[in-house]
C-alpha positions as CSV (number, residue, x, y, z in Angstrom):
1,M,-4.1,-10.3,-13.8
2,I,-5.7,-13.3,-11.9
3,A,-8.3,-12.3,-9.2
4,L,-8.8,-15.1,-6.7
5,Q,-11.6,-13.4,-4.6
6,P,-13.1,-9.9,-4.7
7,L,-11.1,-7.7,-2.2
8,S,-12.8,-6.0,0.7
9,A,-9.7,-4.3,1.8
10,I,-5.9,-3.6,1.2
11,C,-3.2,-4.0,4.0
12,L,0.1,-2.7,3.1
13,D,3.5,-2.7,5.0
14,L,5.3,0.6,5.4
15,A,8.9,0.5,6.0
16,G,10.7,-1.0,2.9
17,V,7.4,-1.0,0.8
18,L,6.3,2.4,0.7
19,Y,9.3,4.2,2.1
20,Q,12.9,3.6,3.1
21,G,14.2,5.8,5.9
22,P,12.7,9.2,5.3
23,Q,12.3,8.9,1.9
24,A,9.0,7.5,-0.1
25,L,10.1,4.7,-2.7
26,P,9.9,5.2,-6.2
27,G,6.2,4.8,-7.3
28,A,4.9,4.6,-3.8
29,R,2.9,7.8,-4.1
30,E,1.4,6.9,-7.5
31,A,0.6,3.4,-6.2
32,L,-1.2,4.9,-3.2
33,N,-3.1,7.2,-5.4
34,L,-4.3,4.4,-7.6
35,L,-5.4,2.3,-4.4
36,R,-7.2,5.3,-2.9
37,A,-9.0,5.6,-6.2
38,T,-10.5,1.9,-5.8
39,A,-12.6,3.1,-2.6
40,L,-11.3,0.1,-0.9
41,P,-10.3,0.5,2.8
42,L,-6.7,0.9,3.2
43,R,-4.8,-0.2,6.3
44,F,-1.0,0.2,7.1
45,A,1.2,-2.0,9.2
46,T,4.9,-2.0,10.1
47,N,7.2,-3.8,12.3
48,T,9.9,-1.1,12.9
49,S,10.2,0.0,16.2
């Protein structure tokens, strides 16, 4: 993996990245658990209304 610069936070889109409709996408829970383990601040965004 290539690291451009050390990360200070992580921002993730929600709809279509972590879930679709009412269901979490495959691997979403595991990915979030891994990201939470980094202790980096997590922020979530979405453009659904």
